[in-house]
C-alpha positions as CSV (number, residue, x, y, z in Angstrom):
1,M,22.3,30.2,-25.6
2,K,20.2,26.9,-24.2
3,K,23.0,26.6,-21.3
4,L,22.5,30.3,-20.0
5,I,19.0,29.8,-20.2
6,T,19.2,26.5,-18.2
7,L,21.5,28.4,-16.2
8,L,19.1,30.3,-15.4
9,A,16.6,29.1,-15.0
10,C,17.1,26.4,-12.3
11,A,18.7,30.2,-10.8
12,L,14.7,30.8,-10.7
13,A,13.6,27.8,-9.4
14,I,12.0,27.7,-6.2
15,S,13.0,24.9,-5.6
16,G,16.6,26.0,-6.4
17,C,19.0,23.5,-8.4
18,A,22.5,24.1,-5.6
19,Q,19.6,23.1,-2.6
20,L,18.8,19.7,-4.2
21,P,20.8,16.2,-3.3
22,P,22.7,14.7,-5.7
23,R,19.4,11.6,-6.5
24,Q,21.4,7.8,-4.2
25,P,21.6,5.2,-6.6
26,D,19.6,2.6,-6.0
27,T,20.7,-0.2,-4.6
28,T,20.5,-4.3,-5.4
29,V,20.5,-6.9,-3.1
30,S,21.7,-10.6,-3.2
31,A,22.7,-11.2,0.0
32,L,23.4,-9.4,3.8
33,R,26.8,-10.4,5.2
34,F,26.9,-10.0,8.9
35,I,29.9,-8.4,10.7
36,G,29.4,-8.4,13.8
37,E,27.2,-6.8,17.3
38,Q,27.3,-4.1,19.2
39,R,25.0,-3.6,21.9
40,L,24.2,-0.9,25.5
41,P,23.3,-1.4,28.9
42,W,19.9,-1.7,30.4
43,R,18.8,1.2,31.0
44,L,21.8,3.6,30.1
45,N,21.6,7.2,31.5
46,Y,23.2,9.5,29.1
47,Q,22.5,13.8,30.3
48,N,19.2,13.1,32.9
49,T,18.1,10.3,30.4
50,M,16.6,7.0,30.3
51,V,18.0,5.1,26.7
52,G,16.4,2.8,25.5
53,G,13.2,1.9,23.8
54,L,15.0,2.5,20.3
55,S,12.5,1.4,17.4
56,G,14.1,3.3,14.2
57,I,17.5,4.2,13.4
58,D,19.3,6.6,10.4
59,Y,22.3,7.7,8.8
60,D,23.2,11.3,9.5
61,A,25.5,11.2,6.6
62,A,26.2,15.5,6.6
63,N,27.1,15.2,10.1
64,D,28.6,11.5,10.1
65,E,25.9,10.8,13.1
66,W,23.5,7.9,13.9
67,V,19.7,9.0,15.1
68,M,18.3,7.2,16.9
69,I,14.2,7.4,17.5
70,S,13.0,6.2,21.6
71,D,9.9,5.7,21.7
72,D,9.3,6.4,25.1
73,R,5.4,7.8,25.9
74,S,6.7,10.7,28.2
75,Q,6.8,8.5,31.2
76,H,10.8,8.4,31.9
77,N,11.8,11.0,30.0
78,P,10.0,13.9,26.8
79,A,9.6,12.2,23.4
80,R,12.9,11.9,22.3
81,Y,16.0,11.2,19.9
82,Y,19.7,9.6,20.0
83,R,22.5,11.1,17.9
84,A,25.9,8.6,18.0
85,K,28.5,7.6,16.5
86,L,29.4,4.1,15.3
87,A,32.8,2.4,15.1
88,Y,33.4,-0.5,12.1
89,D,34.7,-1.3,9.0
90,Q,33.6,-4.6,6.9
91,H,35.2,-6.3,9.3
92,A,34.6,-6.0,12.7
93,F,32.0,-3.6,14.7
94,T,33.7,-2.1,17.7
95,S,31.5,0.7,19.6
96,V,28.2,2.8,20.1
97,Q,29.5,6.6,21.1
98,L,26.4,8.4,22.0
99,T,27.1,11.7,21.3
100,G,24.2,13.8,21.7
101,V,20.1,13.8,22.8
102,T,17.5,16.1,22.0
103,T,13.8,16.1,22.9
104,L,10.7,17.0,20.1
105,L,8.4,18.9,20.8
106,Q,4.8,19.8,19.3
107,P,3.7,22.2,16.5
108,E,3.1,24.5,19.8
109,G,7.0,24.3,21.2
110,T,5.9,22.2,24.2
111,P,7.5,18.0,25.0
112,Y,4.1,15.3,24.4
113,P,3.0,14.8,27.6
114,A,2.8,11.5,28.6
115,K,-0.5,9.1,29.2
116,E,-0.7,9.3,32.6
117,G,-3.8,12.9,33.4
118,Y,-3.5,13.0,29.4
119,Q,-6.2,15.9,29.1
120,P,-8.3,14.9,25.1
121,G,-7.5,17.7,23.0
122,I,-4.2,19.4,25.3
123,G,-0.7,17.7,22.7
124,M,-0.9,14.5,21.6
125,V,0.5,11.6,23.8
126,P,3.7,9.8,21.1
127,D,4.2,6.5,20.3
128,L,7.8,7.2,18.2
129,E,7.6,3.9,16.0
130,T,10.3,5.4,12.9
131,M,12.5,8.4,12.4
132,R,14.7,9.9,8.8
133,V,16.9,11.7,8.2
134,D,15.7,14.9,4.9
135,P,18.8,14.2,2.3
136,R,18.4,18.1,0.9
137,D,18.8,18.8,4.3
138,S,19.2,17.2,7.6
139,S,16.6,17.9,8.7
140,I,14.2,15.0,10.6
141,W,11.1,13.3,10.1
142,Y,9.4,10.9,12.3
143,A,6.5,8.9,12.8
144,S,3.7,8.1,15.4
145,E,1.1,5.6,15.7
146,G,-1.6,7.0,17.8
147,D,-3.4,5.0,20.7
148,V,-7.0,3.7,19.7
149,K,-8.4,4.2,22.9
150,L,-7.3,8.1,23.7
151,S,-8.2,8.4,20.1
152,L,-5.0,9.5,18.7
153,D,-4.8,9.2,15.3
154,P,-1.3,8.5,13.9
155,F,0.7,10.6,11.9
156,V,4.4,11.7,10.2
157,R,5.8,14.6,11.3
158,H,8.9,17.2,10.6
159,A,11.0,18.5,12.4
160,T,14.8,20.6,12.9
161,R,17.9,18.6,13.8
162,E,16.8,20.8,17.5
163,G,13.8,19.1,17.6
164,A,11.2,22.4,16.4
165,H,7.7,20.6,14.7
166,L,8.3,22.6,10.9
167,S,5.7,20.2,10.2
168,T,2.8,17.3,10.0
169,L,2.0,15.2,7.2
170,P,-1.6,15.4,5.6
171,L,-2.8,12.0,6.3
172,P,-6.2,10.5,4.7
173,A,-9.0,10.0,6.6
174,M,-9.1,6.0,6.6
175,F,-5.9,6.1,9.4
176,T,-8.4,7.4,11.5
177,V,-8.8,5.7,14.4
178,S,-11.6,3.4,15.6
179,K,-12.6,3.2,19.5
180,Q,-15.1,0.0,17.7
181,Q,-12.2,-0.8,16.1
182,L,-14.1,-0.5,12.6
183,S,-12.0,1.7,10.7
184,G,-8.6,2.6,10.3
185,P,-5.4,0.9,12.3
186,R,-5.1,-1.1,14.8
187,N,-3.7,0.2,18.1
188,N,0.0,-0.2,18.2
189,Q,0.1,-1.1,15.2
190,A,-0.2,2.1,13.3
191,F,2.7,3.9,11.5
192,E,6.2,1.8,12.4
193,G,8.1,2.2,9.7
194,I,9.5,5.6,7.0
195,S,11.5,5.8,4.5
196,F,13.0,8.3,1.8
197,T,13.0,7.0,-1.6
198,P,16.6,7.8,-3.6
199,D,16.0,11.3,-5.2
200,G,14.3,12.0,-1.3
201,N,11.4,13.4,-3.9
202,T,8.9,11.3,-2.0
203,L,8.5,8.8,0.6
204,W,7.1,5.2,1.2
205,V,5.0,4.9,5.1
206,S,5.0,1.5,6.5
207,L,1.7,0.2,9.1
208,E,3.0,-2.4,11.3
209,G,-0.3,-4.9,10.8
210,P,-4.0,-4.6,8.8
211,M,-6.4,-2.6,9.2
212,Y,-9.5,-3.7,11.4
213,Q,-11.3,-3.2,7.5
214,D,-8.3,-5.1,5.7
215,G,-9.4,-8.1,7.3
216,P,-7.9,-9.7,10.9
217,A,-4.5,-9.7,12.0
218,P,-1.9,-12.0,11.3
219,D,-1.9,-15.6,13.7
220,P,0.2,-18.9,13.1
221,T,-2.0,-20.6,10.5
222,H,-2.6,-17.9,8.4
223,G,-1.0,-13.8,7.0
224,A,-3.0,-11.2,7.2
225,V,-2.5,-7.7,4.1
226,N,-0.4,-4.5,5.0
227,R,-1.1,-0.7,3.2
228,I,2.3,0.0,2.4
229,T,1.5,4.5,1.0
230,H,4.1,6.2,-0.9
231,F,3.1,10.5,-1.0
232,S,4.7,13.0,-1.7
233,R,6.7,15.9,0.4
234,D,3.4,17.3,0.5
235,G,1.0,14.6,1.6
236,K,-0.7,13.5,-1.8
237,V,-0.8,9.6,-1.9
238,L,0.7,8.5,-4.7
239,G,0.2,4.6,-4.5
240,Q,-0.4,3.0,-2.4
241,Y,-0.8,-1.3,-2.1
242,V,-0.3,-4.7,-0.3
243,Y,2.6,-6.3,1.2
244,P,1.2,-9.9,1.8
245,L,2.6,-9.6,5.6
246,G,3.7,-14.1,7.4
247,A,1.8,-16.4,9.3
248,I,3.0,-15.9,12.7
249,P,5.8,-18.4,12.3
250,A,5.2,-20.2,16.0
251,V,2.7,-21.7,18.0
252,P,2.6,-19.3,21.4
253,G,1.1,-21.2,24.6
254,K,-2.1,-21.3,25.8
255,G,-3.5,-17.7,26.5
256,K,-0.5,-16.4,25.4
257,E,0.4,-13.7,22.7
258,S,1.8,-13.3,19.9
259,D,2.6,-10.5,16.5
260,N,3.4,-10.0,13.5
261,G,4.5,-7.6,11.3
262,I,6.0,-4.8,9.7
263,S,8.8,-2.6,12.2
264,E,10.4,-1.0,9.2
265,I,11.0,-0.5,5.2
266,L,14.1,0.9,3.7
267,A,14.1,2.2,0.2
268,L,16.1,0.7,-2.4
269,S,14.6,2.2,-5.5
270,D,11.5,4.0,-7.0
271,T,9.6,0.8,-5.9
272,R,11.3,-1.8,-4.6
273,M,12.1,-1.5,-0.9
274,L,13.4,-3.3,2.4
275,A,11.3,-4.8,4.9
276,L,11.7,-6.1,8.4
277,E,9.0,-8.2,9.6
278,R,9.3,-8.6,12.6
279,S,7.3,-11.8,15.0
280,G,7.2,-11.7,18.8
281,V,5.6,-15.3,20.1
282,Q,5.0,-15.7,23.8
283,A,5.8,-18.7,25.5
284,D,3.4,-21.3,28.7
285,D,6.0,-19.2,30.8
286,D,6.1,-15.3,29.5
287,S,9.2,-15.5,28.0
288,Y,9.4,-14.5,24.3
289,R,11.1,-15.9,20.7
290,T,11.3,-12.9,18.7
291,F,11.5,-14.1,14.3
292,V,12.9,-11.4,12.8
293,R,13.4,-11.3,8.5
294,I,14.7,-8.8,5.7
295,Y,12.7,-9.3,2.6
296,E,13.0,-7.4,-0.5
297,I,9.0,-5.5,-2.2
298,D,8.3,-4.7,-5.3
299,A,5.3,-1.9,-5.4
300,A,5.7,-1.9,-9.9
301,G,3.1,-4.3,-11.1
302,A,1.2,-4.2,-8.4
303,S,-2.0,-3.0,-8.2
304,D,-2.4,0.7,-6.8
305,I,-5.1,-0.1,-3.8
306,Q,-5.8,3.7,-2.2
307,Q,-10.0,4.2,-3.4
308,L,-10.7,0.1,-1.9
309,A,-11.7,1.5,1.3
310,T,-11.8,-3.0,2.3
311,L,-9.5,-5.1,1.3
312,K,-11.7,-7.7,2.2
313,D,-12.9,-10.0,-1.6
314,A,-11.5,-7.5,-2.5
315,H,-9.2,-7.9,-6.2
316,Y,-6.0,-6.7,-6.6
317,V,-2.1,-7.9,-6.9
318,P,0.0,-7.9,-3.9
319,M,3.4,-6.9,-3.6
320,K,6.5,-9.6,-5.2
321,K,8.5,-10.3,-2.1
322,R,11.5,-11.9,-1.5
323,L,14.1,-13.6,1.2
324,V,16.7,-12.2,2.0
325,L,17.4,-13.3,4.8
326,D,15.9,-15.0,8.4
327,L,18.2,-13.5,11.5
328,A,17.7,-17.4,12.8
329,S,20.4,-18.2,10.5
330,L,23.2,-16.1,12.3
331,N,22.5,-18.6,15.5
332,L,23.3,-15.4,17.5
333,P,22.8,-15.6,21.4
334,I,19.6,-13.6,21.0
335,I,17.0,-11.7,18.0
336,D,16.4,-9.6,20.1
337,N,12.7,-6.6,18.8
338,L,14.4,-6.0,16.2
339,E,12.7,-2.3,14.9
340,G,15.2,-0.6,13.3
341,L,17.2,-0.5,9.8
342,A,19.4,1.7,7.8
343,F,22.1,2.9,5.2
344,G,25.6,3.6,6.5
345,P,28.6,4.6,5.4
346,T,30.3,2.6,1.8
347,L,32.7,0.6,3.7
348,G,35.7,-0.4,1.9
349,N,35.1,-2.8,-0.6
350,G,32.9,-0.6,-2.2
351,H,29.3,-2.2,-1.1
352,R,27.3,-0.4,1.4
353,S,26.6,-1.2,4.6
354,L,23.2,-1.6,6.5
355,V,22.6,-1.4,10.2
356,L,19.6,-2.9,12.4
357,I,18.9,-1.5,16.1
358,S,16.0,-4.0,18.6
359,D,14.2,-1.4,20.8
360,D,14.2,-3.2,24.6
361,N,10.7,-1.7,25.7
362,F,13.1,-1.1,28.6
363,S,12.6,-4.4,30.0
364,K,15.5,-6.2,31.9
365,T,14.8,-9.7,30.1
366,Q,15.8,-7.7,26.3
367,V,18.7,-5.5,25.5
368,T,20.0,-2.2,23.3
369,Q,21.7,-5.1,20.7
370,F,22.8,-3.1,17.2
371,L,23.2,-4.9,13.6
372,L,26.1,-4.4,11.6
373,F,25.5,-6.0,7.5
374,E,27.5,-6.5,4.8
375,V,24.9,-5.9,1.4
376,I,26.4,-7.5,-1.6
377,P,24.8,-6.9,-4.3
């Protein structure tokens, strides 16, 4: 009788027990072993679109395809994501083959507008930096950094595989941008990473850099503090934690640019994640050098700071942080602007695979590279 009642309860549940996929196992990482690299040609034309600016990647296990989002601000083509097949095993990475491209649509069903000619109040200029496949139904979640100068807030949206808008995640007021740069995310430093927890019920969202009210951006002598937020699927904030962002690892040329920030996160358990910390440093000759490090971070034991209006002079315990890999140690010809991070199919030896992707900024001096690793438990 008890078994029958349990079965009936499952059948009557709103979400339906059968609809929920099994929880993915937690992942442990002691090290990453580099397997190989592939690249796409500069400004590759695919189905009448210009391929580039690939800022996020994820694996769609149900369809055995990878998805990759472009941060094209509808300048070359409307905001979109690509699908691809990646051929590899634990010994070699042999090819990347594009299989489709999908235009992402705004809530009213139209493509996102370009920045040029944008009229306030009519749509949102996109700056799409990260995406994930929904483990429940293979739909798409993606995030935009917004635009401080245009008073456009960052957002997280849920869409069908065909790109149609399903919902927008409600966000706390702290993520509202300020043209006066008094509060909210810095321009081009907002939502850069999202990841579902292994059970698929909640998601983490990371800022690339510190918000204005939380202190200065990092420089070559000082780090900074980022906020990483844990959300339910309906937008409830389950917790918010401080990520200790490192200092910029080199000194830029005189009057040149440099930055450091979180370019992606990837959940390992309910509290642990991999964080892709990426820094770009401009030299006197205007060339850039990119520094990329992968850390394991953990919110367990860290302070929930969602009620802190500012982190300046505040008392809190930050997330724990452990270096997993400094990509400089690979001695590759180039480490480019790596912005995407995702697990792929299990390798022949039972270990997980991990793929990184770079955003070439549509620049001839950069590359779109895919780096493949074996995850050593």
